[in-house]
Backbone bond lengths (Angstrom), bond angles and torsions (degrees), N, CA, C in turn:
res aa  C-N    CA-C-N  psi(-1)  N-CA   C-N-CA  omega(-1)  CA-C   N-CA-C  phi
1 X - - - 1.417 - - 1.567 111.95 -
2 X 1.275 118.72 136.17 1.416 123.17 -179.27 1.595 109.16 -80.36
3 X 1.363 114.21 138.42 1.404 114.42 -178.69 1.597 108.82 -80.80
4 X 1.275 118.82 143.43 1.396 120.46 172.88 1.510 117.97 -57.04
5 X 1.363 119.17 148.16 1.440 120.89 178.94 1.533 105.88 -85.92
6 X 1.331 112.26 172.02 1.483 120.42 -174.53 1.554 107.70 -67.55
7 X 1.395 116.70 -31.48 1.544 118.48 -176.57 1.417 106.22 -103.54
8 X 1.345 127.95 14.34 1.464 124.96 172.36 1.472 104.94 114.07
9 X 1.405 113.41 178.04 1.387 119.36 -173.75 1.577 112.34 -84.11
10 X 1.305 119.84 -15.56 1.411 121.55 177.06 1.615 111.23 -151.18
11 X 1.285 112.68 167.65 1.545 114.15 -169.31 1.521 110.16 -63.51
12 X 1.343 118.03 -27.39 1.349 121.55 -172.15 1.659 113.35 -81.98
13 X 1.248 113.71 -13.93 1.417 120.91 -179.80 1.495 112.16 -73.21
14 X 1.321 122.53 168.21 1.401 125.14 -176.93 1.493 108.43 -89.77
15 X 1.331 117.06 155.10 1.475 121.66 -174.73 1.603 107.95 -68.16
16 X 1.335 113.76 151.14 1.459 114.63 -172.46 1.498 112.18 -72.02
17 X 1.308 116.74 -26.26 1.468 115.16 -172.40 1.477 117.94 -121.70
18 X 1.296 116.75 1.54 1.488 120.20 179.89 1.539 113.83 -124.50
19 X 1.245 116.69 -7.99 1.473 120.39 176.61 1.575 111.67 57.56
20 X 1.419 113.92 29.61 1.419 121.68 175.52 1.488 111.50 -108.36
21 X 1.393 122.30 130.04 1.429 122.10 175.29 1.554 113.47 -42.94
22 X 1.342 116.80 138.99 1.402 119.03 -176.27 1.510 115.93 -60.54
23 X 1.421 114.12 -21.37 1.487 116.92 176.15 1.457 115.89 -60.05
24 X 1.358 115.12 -27.72 1.512 121.37 -175.64 1.623 108.37 -96.39
25 X 1.253 120.36 -7.29 1.384 124.60 -179.83 1.559 109.31 -65.85
26 X 1.368 118.11 139.90 1.433 120.01 -178.91 1.526 114.67 -59.09
27 X 1.301 119.03 -26.70 1.443 123.79 175.01 1.459 114.92 -78.29
28 X 1.352 119.19 -4.13 1.460 120.83 -178.81 1.454 106.71 -78.59
29 X 1.420 111.19 141.98 1.483 116.98 -178.93 1.525 112.44 -94.13
30 X 1.327 116.79 -16.16 1.448 117.19 -179.11 1.490 117.67 -63.28
31 X 1.385 121.50 -35.40 1.350 118.34 178.90 1.625 109.89 -79.38
32 X 1.306 117.42 -25.83 1.505 121.12 -178.64 1.514 103.17 -71.41
33 X 1.326 116.48 -33.05 1.540 116.89 -179.72 1.490 109.67 -66.86
34 X 1.334 116.74 -34.07 1.545 121.17 174.17 1.371 110.59 -66.89
35 X 1.252 121.90 -43.04 1.540 127.20 -169.91 1.569 103.19 -69.77
36 X 1.287 117.95 -44.32 1.510 118.78 -168.55 1.543 110.14 -101.24
37 X 1.282 117.99 20.17 1.505 126.75 -172.48 1.537 105.93 -70.21
38 X 1.318 114.06 122.84 1.507 115.17 176.77 1.588 108.08 -152.22
39 X 1.341 114.35 39.41 1.520 116.00 179.29 1.539 109.95 -81.13
40 X 1.303 109.29 -176.99 1.550 116.43 -177.65 1.572 110.98 -66.45
41 X 1.358 116.17 -18.31 1.499 122.04 177.56 1.454 108.67 -93.23
42 X 1.264 122.52 23.81 1.384 126.35 -177.45 1.580 107.11 -68.10
43 X 1.289 120.91 110.76 1.474 121.83 -177.38 1.501 109.01 -120.91
44 X 1.346 112.67 171.56 1.481 120.75 -179.74 1.539 107.02 -58.35
45 X 1.291 120.48 -37.27 1.449 124.26 -176.89 1.551 111.06 -67.05
46 X 1.370 114.35 -39.53 1.467 114.61 178.92 1.472 115.08 -72.39
47 X 1.415 116.27 -29.04 1.333 118.70 174.59 1.495 115.59 -76.79
48 X 1.344 115.45 -26.69 1.549 115.01 174.38 1.542 105.29 -75.24
49 X 1.384 121.86 -37.03 1.500 118.81 177.54 1.473 114.22 -59.46
50 X 1.450 113.70 -43.34 1.460 116.45 -175.65 1.513 109.68 -71.16
51 X 1.264 121.23 -32.36 1.433 125.50 177.39 1.553 106.19 -64.44
52 X 1.300 113.53 -53.51 1.545 119.77 179.71 1.473 113.77 -51.66
53 X 1.394 117.48 -42.27 1.470 121.76 179.66 1.446 109.20 -70.74
54 X 1.408 117.92 -42.02 1.475 115.39 178.47 1.525 116.50 -63.30
55 X 1.346 113.66 -28.32 1.503 118.24 175.64 1.486 113.47 -82.66
56 X 1.414 117.05 -3.28 1.448 116.23 178.48 1.448 114.81 78.02
57 X 1.316 120.88 18.35 1.469 121.81 179.17 1.436 112.13 -98.48
58 X 1.335 114.30 145.52 1.512 119.46 172.72 1.550 105.79 -85.58
59 X 1.352 111.12 173.58 1.553 116.39 178.66 1.583 107.39 -67.64
60 X 1.345 117.27 -42.47 1.377 117.52 177.28 1.468 113.66 -54.49
61 X 1.359 116.29 -49.43 1.435 121.14 -175.13 1.610 111.62 -61.81
62 X 1.258 114.73 -43.72 1.465 121.34 179.33 1.506 111.56 -65.79
63 X 1.331 115.97 -47.37 1.457 122.03 -179.06 1.648 108.69 -61.84
64 X 1.324 115.68 -38.18 1.424 118.19 174.58 1.570 116.06 -65.48
65 X 1.278 114.54 -34.26 1.455 120.85 177.53 1.545 108.54 -71.28
66 X 1.307 117.26 -35.76 1.515 121.38 -171.37 1.575 104.86 -89.60
67 X 1.211 122.35 -24.72 1.442 123.51 -175.62 1.528 117.61 86.48
68 X 1.291 112.55 29.11 1.470 119.21 172.81 1.508 113.20 -120.58
69 X 1.314 120.62 172.37 1.414 121.69 174.86 1.523 112.31 -73.53
70 X 1.398 121.58 153.17 1.396 118.90 169.30 1.524 117.35 -62.38
71 X 1.372 114.94 -23.12 1.490 116.20 175.25 1.521 109.41 -74.19
72 X 1.357 119.04 -35.05 1.473 122.23 174.16 1.510 112.02 -62.33
73 X 1.274 117.54 -41.40 1.513 121.05 179.36 1.514 107.52 -67.64
74 X 1.304 117.03 -38.47 1.531 120.33 -176.83 1.519 104.50 -64.72
75 X 1.357 119.13 -46.02 1.496 119.99 175.99 1.467 115.36 -53.48
76 X 1.358 114.94 -44.65 1.482 118.83 -178.80 1.458 109.23 -67.16
77 X 1.334 121.03 -37.37 1.507 117.89 -179.12 1.514 114.39 -73.57
78 X 1.414 113.36 -28.14 1.476 114.24 -179.99 1.441 115.24 -94.45
79 X 1.269 122.60 -5.42 1.471 129.59 -179.66 1.526 108.26 -64.00
80 X 1.381 114.21 134.21 1.513 115.51 175.30 1.493 111.37 -83.60
81 X 1.308 117.28 -30.06 1.484 114.23 175.59 1.513 108.79 -88.42
82 X 1.406 112.47 168.11 1.395 120.33 -173.06 1.564 113.09 -101.99
83 X 1.373 118.45 27.56 1.396 121.72 -174.57 1.493 110.82 -84.71
84 X 1.307 114.45 77.27 1.480 123.17 175.94 1.499 110.02 -111.62
85 X 1.347 114.72 130.07 1.496 113.99 -178.22 1.532 108.48 -59.08
86 X 1.320 114.84 142.95 1.525 116.89 -175.40 1.489 112.55 -71.49
87 X 1.249 122.40 -29.16 1.418 120.11 172.22 1.534 116.41 -62.74
88 X 1.374 117.66 -34.93 1.367 128.13 176.85 1.536 107.37 -67.92
89 X 1.247 115.85 -51.67 1.513 121.25 177.87 1.613 110.51 -59.04
90 X 1.299 115.37 -36.88 1.515 116.79 175.00 1.482 115.42 -64.10
91 X 1.366 112.97 -34.60 1.518 119.55 178.89 1.518 107.74 -72.18
92 X 1.355 115.33 -42.92 1.513 117.71 177.55 1.497 112.23 -58.82
93 X 1.383 113.99 -44.79 1.473 122.09 -177.71 1.545 106.66 -59.70
94 X 1.314 118.73 -43.74 1.441 120.94 -171.53 1.577 108.19 -75.22
95 X 1.338 114.97 -33.51 1.495 116.75 -178.83 1.569 108.53 -72.65
96 X 1.363 114.45 -34.15 1.559 115.72 -179.72 1.589 110.01 -86.33
97 X 1.332 117.31 -6.26 1.453 122.50 -177.26 1.584 109.52 55.41
98 X 1.353 112.50 43.66 1.475 121.46 174.36 1.520 110.21 -117.60
99 X 1.300 117.96 146.34 1.426 118.22 177.86 1.546 110.68 -64.86
100 X 1.285 117.16 141.11 1.483 121.75 -177.05 1.555 112.74 -62.64
101 X 1.388 116.94 -26.41 1.396 118.87 179.51 1.578 113.30 -74.17
102 X 1.321 119.49 -24.26 1.439 123.43 176.34 1.514 109.39 -73.53
103 X 1.363 118.03 -31.98 1.516 119.18 -176.16 1.512 102.90 -87.33
104 X 1.216 126.90 -35.35 1.477 125.72 -172.73 1.487 114.94 -92.31
105 X 1.315 115.56 -21.16 1.464 124.88 -174.81 1.479 108.82 60.00
106 X 1.296 122.80 42.46 1.383 127.36 -178.79 1.498 109.59 -76.70
107 X 1.345 120.29 -15.01 1.473 120.43 179.26 1.550 112.31 -66.88
108 X 1.307 117.20 -12.12 1.455 122.31 179.87 1.482 113.41 -95.05
109 X 1.296 118.70 2.63 1.437 121.53 -179.15 1.549 107.21 -74.26
110 X 1.289 120.85 152.08 1.360 122.01 -177.87 1.508 112.12 -71.82
111 X 1.357 116.24 149.38 1.442 121.70 -178.99 1.528 111.22 -126.94
112 X 1.320 117.51 31.64 1.453 118.74 -171.39 1.506 108.62 -79.59
113 X 1.308 124.83 -29.14 1.489 120.83 177.29 1.482 105.32 -125.14
114 X 1.421 106.86 167.38 1.473 116.66 175.90 1.568 114.82 -59.79
115 X 1.271 111.95 -34.40 1.441 119.74 178.40 1.612 106.46 -64.01
116 X 1.259 119.77 -52.63 1.489 122.97 176.83 1.571 109.67 -53.99
117 X 1.360 117.74 -46.82 1.430 122.89 -176.82 1.550 110.33 -62.65
118 X 1.339 115.58 -40.67 1.459 118.33 -177.66 1.573 105.45 -65.06
119 X 1.307 121.44 -42.55 1.433 120.46 -175.23 1.589 108.41 -69.06
120 X 1.296 115.84 -35.49 1.474 118.70 176.90 1.464 111.49 -68.03
121 X 1.329 119.15 -37.95 1.474 122.08 178.20 1.476 114.09 -66.84
122 X 1.351 115.66 -33.53 1.474 120.79 -179.47 1.536 104.41 -69.37
123 X 1.292 122.58 -44.31 1.421 122.65 175.75 1.425 114.29 -63.17
124 X 1.333 121.37 -44.43 1.489 123.03 -177.80 1.500 110.46 -69.04
125 X 1.325 116.33 -28.01 1.486 116.07 175.06 1.592 110.53 -75.71
126 X 1.350 114.81 -18.22 1.434 120.55 -174.27 1.492 110.85 72.58
127 X 1.234 121.31 34.90 1.462 129.96 -178.19 1.528 110.01 -101.95
128 X 1.340 115.09 153.25 1.455 123.76 165.49 1.489 102.88 -85.63
129 X 1.329 117.02 174.79 1.464 119.77 177.54 1.510 109.68 -68.23
130 X 1.373 120.73 -30.49 1.391 125.74 -177.31 1.500 105.05 -69.50
131 X 1.396 119.87 -49.84 1.409 121.78 177.66 1.531 113.87 -59.43
132 X 1.331 115.04 -43.54 1.484 117.44 176.37 1.513 114.63 -59.95
133 X 1.291 115.76 -40.79 1.490 122.03 175.06 1.486 112.19 -60.24
134 X 1.385 117.31 -45.02 1.449 120.70 173.93 1.542 115.08 -62.46
135 X 1.287 115.45 -38.93 1.465 117.84 177.44 1.504 113.19 -65.99
136 X 1.406 114.99 -40.86 1.423 117.36 176.72 1.551 116.06 -82.25
137 X 1.282 117.92 2.72 1.482 124.28 -175.96 1.542 110.50 55.42
138 X 1.318 117.88 48.04 1.388 123.29 -178.13 1.607 105.81 -130.17
139 X 1.275 115.48 165.71 1.463 116.62 175.11 1.472 108.48 -91.13
140 X 1.357 116.30 156.78 1.466 121.42 -179.19 1.532 109.16 -60.25
141 X 1.307 115.68 -38.23 1.501 121.95 177.47 1.474 111.07 -55.05
142 X 1.352 116.26 -42.10 1.491 121.51 -176.74 1.559 109.29 -66.90
143 X 1.291 117.46 -38.84 1.499 117.81 174.03 1.496 109.92 -68.69
144 X 1.310 121.03 -48.35 1.380 122.50 177.43 1.533 109.78 -54.97
145 X 1.228 121.20 -48.14 1.550 119.48 176.78 1.421 116.48 -55.41
146 X 1.383 112.08 -44.90 1.551 120.18 177.32 1.520 110.06 -59.29
147 X 1.322 114.65 -45.78 1.570 117.33 179.77 1.546 112.96 -64.64
148 X 1.348 115.43 -28.70 1.484 119.48 -176.73 1.487 107.60 -89.42
149 X 1.318 123.93 -2.50 1.468 127.40 177.25 1.543 115.40 83.50
150 X 1.312 112.26 19.00 1.427 116.88 -179.23 1.581 105.92 -83.01
151 X 1.320 117.50 167.65 1.472 123.27 -174.66 1.560 103.99 -72.27
152 X 1.367 106.13 145.45 1.559 115.63 177.58 1.598 104.70 -145.35
153 X 1.245 112.04 163.94 1.537 117.09 -178.38 1.597 108.24 -76.60
154 X 1.314 110.07 167.67 1.485 119.26 172.51 1.512 109.68 -66.60
155 X 1.323 118.83 -38.41 1.467 125.02 177.27 1.607 112.60 -58.78
156 X 1.379 109.87 -43.68 1.489 110.13 173.26 1.483 114.06 -64.50
157 X 1.301 122.00 -42.28 1.440 122.78 178.00 1.480 111.01 -60.83
158 X 1.331 120.28 -39.24 1.527 123.50 177.49 1.532 109.32 -62.21
159 X 1.219 119.38 -43.94 1.378 124.87 178.04 1.538 113.41 -61.18
160 X 1.265 117.05 -43.10 1.462 123.91 177.39 1.500 110.05 -70.97
161 X 1.412 122.20 -37.60 1.417 122.19 171.51 1.535 112.38 -58.28
162 X 1.312 114.53 -43.17 1.471 120.19 -174.48 1.551 105.96 -64.03
163 X 1.329 118.06 -44.49 1.471 121.10 -174.66 1.604 109.92 -65.91
164 X 1.426 109.96 -37.32 1.496 114.47 -179.45 1.560 107.05 -67.85
165 X 1.283 121.76 -45.53 1.433 122.97 -177.99 1.426 114.10 -60.74
166 X 1.328 120.27 -23.49 1.573 124.18 179.03 1.504 107.83 -58.31
167 X 1.377 122.34 -28.70 1.420 124.76 -176.48 1.478 110.07 -107.57
168 X 1.257 115.68 23.47 1.541 119.28 179.39 1.408 120.20 57.00
169 X 1.268 117.32 36.37 1.557 123.66 170.79 1.512 105.66 -100.78
170 X 1.313 115.41 114.92 1.418 118.49 -177.14 1.505 111.32 -98.73
171 X 1.367 112.49 118.59 1.410 118.90 178.66 1.592 112.76 -69.07
172 X 1.312 114.43 127.17 1.463 115.79 178.80 1.446 115.25 -88.75
């Protein structure tokens, strides 16, 4: 008969002397895999999960800090697509004290045109279009028209350039 290990007979059992599930034990490899995760399926959700684990927060704790349900946070972490509302991502970023660009990977968005740079700047600021419009002292319609390639005034372009430069995106 095989002798039991210090941490139990299998990885899912509880540790012998701390009564903590093996997943949270320092010898567990599951949380290290989350922290060091950088595969091709690296998503916003996996980066949020890795950061949450690094900070030692449970899903319930982070969800309470952000103001969403633990189920909602679980859905965000497990989602394979990155369709997270920017205002929720901004709250998660603030609660984890991590820059929003590291959670969203917005730094890899294209910067070839001013349209692309505006979209990237909105994400990096953690704003919705309404918040961005208020910050630039423009109407949402003016931003919409600019993004659709419709005519806009030179004053509008100058305000957009100023907003873009605030996050160190240099228009060429």
